[in-house]
C-alpha positions as CSV (number, residue, x, y, z in Angstrom):
1,M,30.0,29.8,-50.6
2,S,33.0,30.4,-52.8
3,F,34.0,34.0,-53.8
4,H,35.5,35.4,-56.7
5,K,39.4,36.2,-56.9
6,N,38.6,40.1,-56.7
7,A,36.0,40.1,-54.0
8,R,36.8,43.2,-51.5
9,L,34.5,41.9,-48.7
10,T,33.5,38.7,-48.0
11,P,31.3,38.1,-44.4
12,Q,34.0,38.0,-42.4
13,G,35.3,41.5,-43.6
14,R,32.1,43.2,-43.3
15,P,32.0,43.1,-39.3
16,L,35.6,44.3,-39.3
17,L,34.4,47.6,-41.8
18,V,31.6,48.3,-39.5
19,E,33.7,47.7,-36.0
20,R,36.1,50.5,-37.9
21,I,33.5,52.9,-38.2
22,T,31.3,52.7,-35.1
23,E,33.9,51.6,-32.4
24,Q,37.2,52.5,-33.5
25,G,35.8,56.0,-34.4
26,R,37.0,56.3,-38.1
27,S,35.4,58.3,-41.0
28,V,33.4,56.1,-43.1
29,T,35.6,57.4,-45.8
30,Q,39.2,55.9,-43.6
31,A,37.4,52.8,-43.3
32,A,36.7,52.1,-46.6
33,Q,40.2,52.8,-47.7
34,A,41.0,50.6,-45.1
35,G,39.0,47.9,-46.9
36,G,39.8,48.5,-50.3
37,L,36.4,49.8,-51.6
38,S,34.7,53.3,-52.3
39,T,32.5,54.7,-49.5
40,S,29.0,53.8,-51.4
41,P,29.2,50.1,-50.3
42,A,30.6,51.1,-47.3
43,Y,27.5,53.0,-46.3
44,H,25.6,50.1,-47.4
45,W,27.1,47.6,-45.4
46,L,26.6,50.4,-42.1
47,A,23.0,50.7,-43.0
48,R,22.5,47.2,-43.0
49,N,24.4,46.7,-39.6
50,R,22.4,49.3,-38.2
51,C,18.9,47.8,-39.4
52,G,19.4,44.1,-38.5
53,G,22.5,44.2,-36.5
54,E,25.5,41.3,-37.4
55,A,23.4,38.9,-38.7
56,A,22.1,41.3,-41.7
57,L,26.1,41.5,-42.6
58,A,25.4,37.6,-43.8
59,D,24.9,36.9,-47.4
60,R,21.6,36.4,-48.1
61,S,19.4,35.4,-51.4
62,S,18.9,37.9,-54.5
63,A,15.6,36.2,-55.2
64,P,12.5,38.7,-54.9
65,Q,11.1,38.5,-51.3
66,R,7.4,39.1,-53.0
67,C,5.9,39.4,-55.9
68,S,3.2,42.6,-56.5
69,N,2.2,41.6,-59.4
70,R,1.4,37.8,-58.9
71,T,-1.8,36.4,-60.3
72,S,-4.9,35.9,-57.8
73,A,-6.4,33.0,-56.6
74,K,-9.6,33.3,-57.9
75,R,-8.1,34.1,-61.4
76,V,-5.8,30.6,-60.9
77,A,-9.0,29.0,-60.0
78,E,-10.9,30.3,-63.0
79,I,-7.8,29.0,-65.0
80,K,-7.9,25.3,-63.2
81,G,-11.1,24.7,-63.6
82,P,-11.5,24.5,-67.7
83,R,-8.5,23.1,-67.7
84,Q,-9.0,19.4,-65.8
85,Q,-12.0,19.7,-68.6
86,R,-9.6,19.7,-70.7
87,L,-9.8,22.9,-72.5
88,S,-6.6,24.4,-74.0
89,G,-4.8,27.3,-72.6
90,P,-5.8,30.0,-75.8
91,V,-9.4,28.4,-75.5
92,I,-8.9,29.4,-71.8
93,A,-7.5,32.8,-72.3
94,R,-10.6,34.0,-74.2
95,Q,-13.3,33.4,-71.5
96,P,-11.9,35.7,-68.8
97,G,-10.3,38.0,-71.1
98,M,-6.7,37.3,-70.0
99,P,-3.5,37.1,-71.8
100,V,-2.1,33.5,-73.6
101,S,1.2,33.9,-71.8
102,T,-0.3,34.5,-68.4
103,V,-2.7,31.7,-68.8
104,G,0.1,29.2,-70.0
105,K,2.4,30.5,-67.1
106,V,-0.1,29.7,-64.0
107,L,-0.6,26.2,-66.0
108,R,2.9,25.3,-66.0
109,R,3.3,26.3,-62.6
110,M,0.6,23.8,-61.8
111,S,1.6,21.4,-63.6
112,L,-0.7,21.8,-66.0
113,G,1.2,22.8,-69.0
114,K,0.9,19.7,-71.0
115,W,-1.1,16.5,-70.9
116,R,0.7,13.8,-70.5
117,R,0.0,10.4,-72.8
118,S,-0.9,8.5,-69.6
119,N,-3.8,11.1,-68.9
120,Q,-5.4,10.0,-72.1
121,S,-7.5,7.2,-72.6
122,R,-6.0,4.3,-74.8
123,R,-8.4,3.7,-77.6
124,W,-7.3,2.5,-81.2
125,C,-8.9,3.2,-84.6
126,A,-10.9,0.4,-86.2
127,T,-9.6,1.3,-89.6
128,N,-6.5,-0.9,-89.5
129,A,-7.0,-4.5,-90.6
130,S,-5.8,-5.9,-87.2
131,G,-8.0,-3.7,-85.0
132,R,-5.0,-1.5,-84.6
133,G,-4.9,1.7,-86.0
134,R,-3.8,5.1,-84.5
135,A,-2.7,5.2,-80.8
136,D,-4.3,8.7,-80.2
137,P,-8.2,9.5,-81.4
138,Y,-7.6,13.0,-80.9
139,R,-5.8,12.8,-83.8
140,C,-7.3,10.3,-86.1
141,H,-9.0,12.0,-88.9
142,C,-10.0,8.6,-90.8
143,T,-13.7,8.2,-92.2
144,M,-14.3,5.0,-90.1
145,C,-14.0,7.3,-86.8
146,W,-16.5,10.5,-87.8
147,T,-18.9,8.3,-89.5
148,N,-19.6,5.3,-87.1
149,G,-19.6,7.6,-83.8
150,S,-16.4,6.0,-82.2
151,R,-15.3,10.1,-82.3
152,P,-14.1,10.8,-78.1
153,W,-15.6,14.1,-78.5
C-alpha cells in the first residue's frame, strides 16, 4: 500500500508508538510528540491495540461493515416478482407504496435495472413493404399493429 508523503504513522510506526507507551512507560503526550503527531491519534491507536492486539494496528477497509437500513428480503421479493413480469420501476413502486428511488436501487443491485435488447423478442412490424418495419414492436404506433391484433401486449 502506498502512503502519502506527509503520513505520520505507517503500519510499521503504530506498534512503535504503542510500545513507547506500554513498555517504555512514556506518557501518551511524550510518545505522540516523539512520533510527530497529536495526542488524539495516539489515544486512537492505543485503544485499537488494547481491543485487538497488534493485528488491530493494521490498515483496514473504510467500507461500512453493515447497513442498518438495507431493504428487507421480503421487500426485495415484492420488487423482483413484478419486474420479471416486465413491469416498470415506477409501476412496481406504486403497488407496495415504496419510493421509486428505492425500487430502482434494488433493481440495479439485482441487475434488473434495464431490460436488454436480447431479452426482448425480435418481432417486426408488417407495415414496411419488405415486411420489416420497426424492430421494437413496443415502440411501434402504426395503425396496422393496432388494428390487426399483432401487437405484443
